[in-house]
C-alpha distance (Angstrom), angle and dihedral (degrees) to the residues before:
residue distance angle dihedral
M1 . . .
N2 3.81 . .
N3 3.86 89.9 .
Q4 3.71 90.7 50.6
L5 3.80 92.9 51.7
W6 3.82 90.5 51.1
A7 3.86 90.0 48.2
L8 3.81 91.5 48.9
T9 3.79 91.4 46.4
G10 3.78 90.0 50.3
V11 3.81 92.7 50.3
A12 3.84 90.9 48.0
L13 3.82 91.2 47.5
G14 3.85 92.0 47.8
A15 3.84 90.8 48.9
L16 3.80 90.9 49.4
L17 3.77 92.6 49.4
S18 3.77 92.1 45.4
Y19 3.76 88.9 53.3
L20 3.79 92.4 48.2
V21 3.73 94.4 49.3
G22 3.81 91.1 46.9
M23 3.80 91.0 50.0
L24 3.80 92.3 49.1
N25 3.82 91.8 48.3
E26 3.88 90.3 49.7
R27 3.80 91.6 48.9
T28 3.80 91.1 49.5
R29 3.82 91.4 48.9
W30 3.77 92.0 48.9
R31 3.77 92.5 49.8
R32 3.83 91.0 48.1
E33 3.80 91.6 50.5
Q34 3.85 91.1 46.2
G35 3.80 89.8 50.0
A36 3.82 92.8 49.8
R37 3.84 91.1 47.9
W38 3.84 91.5 50.5
D39 3.79 91.7 45.2
G40 3.88 89.4 51.5
L41 3.79 91.5 50.2
L42 3.83 92.1 44.9
L43 3.82 91.3 49.3
Q44 3.79 91.5 53.0
A45 3.78 92.4 45.7
Y46 3.84 90.4 50.5
C47 3.81 90.4 48.8
D48 3.79 93.9 47.3
Y49 3.78 91.8 48.2
G50 3.77 92.9 46.8
Q51 3.79 91.5 52.1
A52 3.84 92.6 47.3
V53 3.83 89.8 50.8
K54 3.81 90.2 50.7
D55 3.84 91.8 48.2
C56 3.84 89.3 53.4
V57 3.81 93.0 47.7
V58 3.80 95.4 46.9
T59 3.82 89.2 50.3
Y60 3.81 91.7 49.3
Q61 3.79 91.1 44.7
R62 3.80 91.5 54.3
L63 3.80 91.0 48.3
A64 3.79 90.2 47.0
A65 3.82 91.0 50.1
H66 3.79 89.7 58.2
Q67 3.83 87.3 53.0
R68 3.79 89.3 50.1
M69 3.84 91.6 -117.4
A70 3.82 95.6 112.3
E71 3.74 143.8 21.1
H72 3.83 120.4 -108.0
P73 3.77 131.1 146.6
A74 3.85 92.5 -132.7
P75 3.83 110.6 40.3
V76 3.79 116.5 -169.1
E77 3.80 125.5 -147.9
P78 3.81 110.8 -124.9
T79 3.79 96.0 -113.0
D80 3.84 121.9 157.1
D81 3.81 89.3 -98.5
A82 3.83 91.9 50.9
L83 3.76 92.0 47.4
D84 3.80 89.9 47.0
Q85 3.84 88.8 53.5
A86 3.76 89.8 50.8
A87 3.82 90.5 50.7
E88 3.84 89.3 50.2
A89 3.82 89.8 50.5
E90 3.83 89.3 50.1
A91 3.79 92.4 48.5
R92 3.77 89.4 52.7
R93 3.75 92.4 49.1
A94 3.83 89.3 51.0
A95 3.76 91.2 48.1
M96 3.84 90.6 50.6
T97 3.82 90.9 52.2
E98 3.77 94.3 61.7
P99 3.82 98.6 64.0
L100 3.86 86.9 57.2
R101 3.79 96.4 55.9
L102 3.80 93.7 80.9
P103 3.83 107.1 37.3
A104 3.80 101.0 32.6
D105 3.75 117.5 98.2
S106 3.84 117.8 -120.2
A107 3.86 95.0 -101.9
T108 3.85 91.8 51.8
A109 3.81 91.4 44.1
A110 3.78 89.1 53.8
T111 3.80 91.5 53.8
I112 3.81 90.0 47.0
R113 3.80 89.5 55.9
E114 3.82 91.1 48.3
L115 3.79 91.0 48.7
N116 3.80 92.1 49.3
E117 3.81 89.3 51.2
A118 3.80 91.1 50.9
V119 3.83 90.6 50.8
W120 3.76 90.6 49.5
H121 3.79 90.2 52.6
L122 3.76 91.0 56.4
E123 3.81 91.1 47.3
W124 3.78 91.7 51.7
L125 3.78 90.9 50.6
V126 3.72 93.4 51.4
R127 3.80 93.3 45.1
G128 3.83 90.9 52.7
R129 3.81 94.4 -115.1
L130 3.82 89.1 124.7
G131 3.78 130.2 34.9
G132 3.80 101.4 -74.9
E133 3.79 114.7 -149.0
A134 3.74 132.8 135.5
A135 3.84 94.4 -104.0
A136 3.84 91.4 52.9
W137 3.82 90.8 47.8
D138 3.82 92.8 48.1
Q139 3.85 91.3 50.8
A140 3.83 92.0 46.1
Y141 3.78 91.2 46.2
S142 3.82 91.4 50.4
T143 3.81 89.3 51.3
Y144 3.79 89.4 49.7
R145 3.82 92.3 51.9
A146 3.80 92.3 48.5
A147 3.84 90.3 48.3
R148 3.84 91.0 48.9
Q149 3.82 90.8 49.1
A150 3.80 90.6 50.7
F151 3.84 90.8 48.4
Y152 3.81 93.0 52.7
E153 3.78 91.1 46.2
K154 3.80 93.7 52.0
A155 3.83 91.4 41.4
R156 3.79 90.0 54.0
T157 3.77 90.9 48.2
S158 3.77 92.9 49.7
L159 3.83 89.8 51.4
H160 3.78 91.3 45.1
V161 3.78 93.3 -120.2
S162 3.79 110.2 163.2
G163 3.76 124.1 -134.2
A164 3.77 132.1 35.6
V165 3.73 131.4 -70.0
V166 3.83 108.8 -99.4
P167 3.81 104.6 -113.8
E168 3.76 119.3 -123.4
R169 3.74 125.6 -116.9
T170 3.82 107.4 -68.2
S171 3.81 96.5 -136.9
W172 3.77 138.5 38.0
P173 2.92 131.5 -120.2
P174 3.84 96.7 37.8
S175 3.71 116.9 -109.1
W176 3.76 93.5 -105.6
R177 3.82 89.3 65.2
A178 3.79 121.1 65.6
R179 3.77 116.8 -132.7
T180 3.79 115.7 -111.4
């Protein structure tokens, strides 16, 4: 009878341990899947936001080129249509910021705020709300580039992407094209 009790206890203990290990494995798998799903959503949100920022800045750069504040091969006159397109680009950038508010970590969220402020500075220069001259544009554009670089670095870190962001060209226009 004593041997049977030990055998029954061993079976019960084995079943309990098997259940606990299975439960822990299932919980680990679920967390890993949730993490991968959130990382995928965050990656897409970062990409959408980055593209929306670039669309804004290219629009502002083209408008600034017409005002002789910036260089761009296709300047655009600040007509009502062009300014409406700039406003649409800004609205899209603002809309792409919202999906980042919840999942982005605090360091990345801070760089998003800084990048937004840099983009707004460019917009205000183009719209004439600030003194618009080439030196002011160049400084604001440099600030934008640094903010964008910081955003990409923090985004990569939050997604656990190894390596560094490849820095952009340090000057514009490129050396093969003379400044006008």
